[in-house]
ROVEX-187761 format. One record per residue: residue number from 1; chain; x, y, z of N, C-alpha, C, O in turn. Coordinates in Angstrom, 2 decimals, always signed. Example, Ala and Ser with C-alpha at 12.3 -4.5 7.8 and 13.67 -1.06 7.14 Angstrom:
% ROVEX-187761
{1,A,{+13.19,-5.69,+7.80},{+12.30,-4.50,+7.80},{+13.20,-3.30,+7.80},{+14.24,-3.32,+8.46}}
{2,A,{+12.85,-2.25,+7.08},{+13.67,-1.06,+7.14},{+12.90,+0.03,+7.87},{+13.41,+1.14,+8.04}}
//
This chain:
% ROVEX-187761
{1,A,{-14.99,+4.30,-21.35},{-13.58,+4.54,-21.08},{-12.74,+3.36,-21.53},{-11.52,+3.38,-21.35}}
{2,A,{-13.35,+2.34,-22.10},{-12.57,+1.26,-22.68},{-12.11,+0.18,-21.73},{-10.96,-0.27,-21.83}}
{3,A,{-12.96,-0.24,-20.82},{-12.61,-1.33,-19.91},{-12.80,-2.67,-20.61},{-13.70,-2.83,-21.44}}
{4,A,{-11.95,-3.63,-20.29},{-12.08,-4.99,-20.81},{-12.80,-5.83,-19.76},{-12.33,-5.93,-18.62}}
{5,A,{-13.92,-6.45,-20.13},{-14.66,-7.29,-19.20},{-13.99,-8.66,-19.12},{-13.74,-9.31,-20.14}}
{6,A,{-13.70,-9.08,-17.91},{-13.02,-10.35,-17.67},{-14.02,-11.42,-17.22},{-15.22,-11.15,-17.11}}
{7,A,{-13.52,-12.64,-16.97},{-14.37,-13.78,-16.61},{-15.21,-13.54,-15.35},{-16.26,-14.15,-15.19}}
{8,A,{-14.76,-12.65,-14.47},{-15.51,-12.38,-13.25},{-16.56,-11.28,-13.45},{-17.12,-10.76,-12.49}}
{9,A,{-16.81,-10.92,-14.73},{-17.80,-9.91,-15.11},{-17.49,-8.52,-14.60},{-18.40,-7.70,-14.43}}
{10,A,{-16.22,-8.24,-14.34},{-15.79,-6.90,-13.96},{-14.89,-6.37,-15.07},{-14.19,-7.13,-15.73}}
{11,A,{-14.92,-5.06,-15.25},{-14.12,-4.44,-16.29},{-12.81,-3.92,-15.73},{-12.77,-3.33,-14.65}}
{12,A,{-11.72,-4.15,-16.47},{-10.39,-3.74,-16.04},{-9.73,-2.90,-17.12},{-9.99,-3.07,-18.31}}
{13,A,{-8.88,-2.01,-16.68},{-8.06,-1.22,-17.60},{-6.78,-0.82,-16.88},{-6.81,-0.43,-15.71}}
{14,A,{-5.67,-0.93,-17.57},{-4.37,-0.54,-17.03},{-4.06,+0.88,-17.47},{-4.13,+1.20,-18.65}}
{15,A,{-3.73,+1.72,-16.52},{-3.27,+3.08,-16.81},{-1.83,+3.16,-16.35},{-1.54,+3.01,-15.16}}
{16,A,{-0.92,+3.41,-17.28},{+0.48,+3.50,-16.90},{+1.16,+4.73,-17.49},{+2.38,+4.76,-17.65}}
{17,A,{+0.35,+5.74,-17.80},{+0.93,+6.91,-18.44},{+1.59,+7.90,-17.48},{+2.32,+8.78,-17.92}}
{18,A,{+1.33,+7.76,-16.21},{+1.90,+8.70,-15.25},{+2.02,+8.04,-13.88},{+1.31,+7.08,-13.57}}
{19,A,{+2.92,+8.58,-13.07},{+3.05,+8.11,-11.69},{+1.99,+8.79,-10.85},{+1.78,+10.00,-10.95}}
{20,A,{+1.32,+8.01,-10.02},{+0.31,+8.56,-9.12},{+0.53,+8.02,-7.72},{+0.72,+6.82,-7.52}}
{21,A,{+0.49,+8.92,-6.75},{+0.48,+8.48,-5.36},{-0.86,+7.80,-5.09},{-1.82,+8.00,-5.83}}
{22,A,{-0.93,+7.01,-4.03},{-2.12,+6.22,-3.72},{-3.39,+7.07,-3.71},{-4.37,+6.72,-4.36}}
{23,A,{-3.39,+8.20,-2.98},{-4.58,+9.03,-2.88},{-4.99,+9.57,-4.24},{-6.18,+9.62,-4.56}}
{24,A,{-4.02,+9.98,-5.05},{-4.34,+10.51,-6.37},{-4.87,+9.40,-7.29},{-5.77,+9.65,-8.09}}
{25,A,{-4.32,+8.20,-7.18},{-4.81,+7.08,-7.98},{-6.25,+6.75,-7.60},{-7.08,+6.49,-8.47}}
{26,A,{-6.53,+6.76,-6.32},{-7.89,+6.50,-5.85},{-8.85,+7.55,-6.39},{-9.94,+7.21,-6.85}}
{27,A,{-8.45,+8.81,-6.35},{-9.31,+9.90,-6.85},{-9.51,+9.78,-8.36},{-10.62,+9.99,-8.85}}
{28,A,{-8.44,+9.46,-9.10},{-8.56,+9.31,-10.56},{-9.54,+8.18,-10.89},{-10.39,+8.32,-11.77}}
{29,A,{-9.40,+7.07,-10.19},{-10.28,+5.94,-10.43},{-11.74,+6.32,-10.13},{-12.63,+6.00,-10.92}}
{30,A,{-11.96,+6.99,-9.02},{-13.32,+7.39,-8.67},{-13.91,+8.33,-9.71},{-15.10,+8.25,-10.02}}
{31,A,{-13.09,+9.23,-10.25},{-13.56,+10.16,-11.27},{-13.99,+9.42,-12.54},{-14.81,+9.91,-13.30}}
{32,A,{-13.42,+8.24,-12.76},{-13.77,+7.43,-13.92},{-14.89,+6.43,-13.62},{-15.24,+5.61,-14.47}}
{33,A,{-15.46,+6.51,-12.41},{-16.51,+5.58,-12.02},{-15.99,+4.20,-11.72},{-16.67,+3.21,-11.94}}
{34,A,{-14.77,+4.14,-11.20},{-14.10,+2.86,-10.96},{-13.40,+2.91,-9.60},{-13.54,+3.86,-8.83}}
{35,A,{-12.64,+1.85,-9.34},{-11.85,+1.79,-8.11},{-10.61,+0.95,-8.36},{-10.53,+0.21,-9.35}}
{36,A,{-9.66,+1.06,-7.48},{-8.50,+0.19,-7.54},{-8.96,-1.23,-7.22},{-9.89,-1.41,-6.44}}
{37,A,{-8.33,-2.24,-7.80},{-8.79,-3.62,-7.57},{-8.55,-4.07,-6.14},{-7.56,-3.70,-5.51}}
{38,A,{-9.47,-4.87,-5.65},{-9.34,-5.50,-4.33},{-8.89,-6.94,-4.58},{-9.61,-7.71,-5.20}}
{39,A,{-7.72,-7.28,-4.10},{-7.16,-8.62,-4.34},{-7.66,-9.59,-3.28},{-6.90,-10.06,-2.44}}
{40,A,{-8.95,-9.88,-3.34},{-9.60,-10.66,-2.29},{-9.81,-12.13,-2.64},{-10.19,-12.92,-1.78}}
{41,A,{-9.56,-12.50,-3.89},{-9.78,-13.89,-4.27},{-8.81,-14.28,-5.38},{-8.22,-13.41,-6.03}}
{42,A,{-8.65,-15.55,-5.57},{-7.67,-16.06,-6.54},{-7.98,-15.61,-7.96},{-7.06,-15.32,-8.73}}
{43,A,{-9.25,-15.55,-8.33},{-9.62,-15.14,-9.69},{-9.18,-13.71,-9.97},{-8.63,-13.42,-11.03}}
{44,A,{-9.43,-12.81,-9.03},{-9.04,-11.41,-9.22},{-7.52,-11.27,-9.27},{-6.99,-10.53,-10.09}}
{45,A,{-6.83,-11.98,-8.41},{-5.36,-11.94,-8.40},{-4.81,-12.42,-9.73},{-3.88,-11.83,-10.27}}
{46,A,{-5.39,-13.47,-10.27},{-4.95,-14.00,-11.57},{-5.15,-12.97,-12.68},{-4.29,-12.80,-13.54}}
{47,A,{-6.27,-12.28,-12.66},{-6.55,-11.26,-13.66},{-5.56,-10.11,-13.55},{-5.01,-9.66,-14.56}}
{48,A,{-5.32,-9.64,-12.34},{-4.37,-8.54,-12.14},{-2.98,-8.95,-12.60},{-2.28,-8.17,-13.25}}
{49,A,{-2.56,-10.18,-12.26},{-1.25,-10.67,-12.68},{-1.15,-10.70,-14.20},{-0.10,-10.40,-14.76}}
{50,A,{-2.24,-11.07,-14.88},{-2.24,-11.10,-16.34},{-1.97,-9.71,-16.90},{-1.18,-9.56,-17.84}}
{51,A,{-2.62,-8.69,-16.34},{-2.40,-7.33,-16.80},{-0.97,-6.87,-16.52},{-0.35,-6.20,-17.35}}
{52,A,{-0.45,-7.22,-15.37},{+0.92,-6.83,-15.04},{+1.93,-7.53,-15.94},{+2.94,-6.94,-16.33}}
{53,A,{+1.66,-8.79,-16.28},{+2.56,-9.54,-17.15},{+2.61,-8.98,-18.57},{+3.64,-9.06,-19.23}}
{54,A,{+1.51,-8.40,-19.03},{+1.47,-7.90,-20.40},{+1.74,-6.41,-20.49},{+1.82,-5.87,-21.60}}
{55,A,{+1.88,-5.73,-19.36},{+2.13,-4.29,-19.37},{+3.56,-4.01,-19.85},{+4.45,-4.83,-19.68}}
{56,A,{+3.74,-2.85,-20.44},{+5.05,-2.46,-20.96},{+5.48,-1.17,-20.25},{+5.28,-0.07,-20.77}}
{57,A,{+6.07,-1.32,-19.06},{+6.49,-0.15,-18.29},{+7.98,+0.10,-18.46},{+8.77,-0.82,-18.70}}
{58,A,{+8.35,+1.37,-18.34},{+9.76,+1.70,-18.17},{+10.11,+1.57,-16.69},{+11.18,+1.08,-16.33}}
{59,A,{+9.21,+2.01,-15.86},{+9.32,+1.87,-14.41},{+7.96,+1.45,-13.90},{+6.96,+1.57,-14.61}}
{60,A,{+7.90,+0.97,-12.68},{+6.63,+0.49,-12.14},{+5.82,+1.65,-11.59},{+5.83,+1.92,-10.39}}
{61,A,{+5.13,+2.34,-12.47},{+4.29,+3.48,-12.13},{+2.93,+3.23,-12.74},{+2.71,+3.50,-13.92}}
{62,A,{+2.01,+2.72,-11.95},{+0.76,+2.21,-12.50},{-0.44,+2.70,-11.71},{-0.42,+2.74,-10.48}}
{63,A,{-1.47,+3.04,-12.41},{-2.81,+3.12,-11.82},{-3.60,+2.02,-12.51},{-3.95,+2.15,-13.68}}
{64,A,{-3.87,+0.99,-11.81},{-4.63,-0.13,-12.35},{-6.02,-0.02,-11.79},{-6.20,-0.02,-10.57}}
{65,A,{-7.02,+0.09,-12.64},{-8.35,+0.31,-12.09},{-9.33,-0.77,-12.50},{-9.17,-1.44,-13.53}}
{66,A,{-10.31,-0.92,-11.69},{-11.37,-1.90,-11.89},{-12.67,-1.15,-11.99},{-12.99,-0.34,-11.12}}
{67,A,{-13.43,-1.39,-13.04},{-14.70,-0.70,-13.17},{-15.71,-1.23,-12.16},{-15.54,-2.32,-11.61}}
{68,A,{-16.71,-0.48,-11.93},{-17.75,-0.86,-10.96},{-18.97,-1.40,-11.68},{-20.09,-1.00,-11.38}}
{69,A,{-18.76,-2.32,-12.62},{-19.87,-2.93,-13.35},{-20.80,-3.67,-12.43},{-21.80,-4.24,-12.89}}
//
């Protein structure tokens, strides 16, 4: 599905093509064998911020997923 592996050995991909409510985003991520990121440590937060900084949104409608590598 085209995840980018980051320094923490987890794969990330930004999905911003549609607005998703929390439950729907969770289900979409699970269907892709992934999950929404858990912001539990500084390294993960830094990675998520990097993706948000480089994203090109018209509005803030994002499903950001983390692979389960």
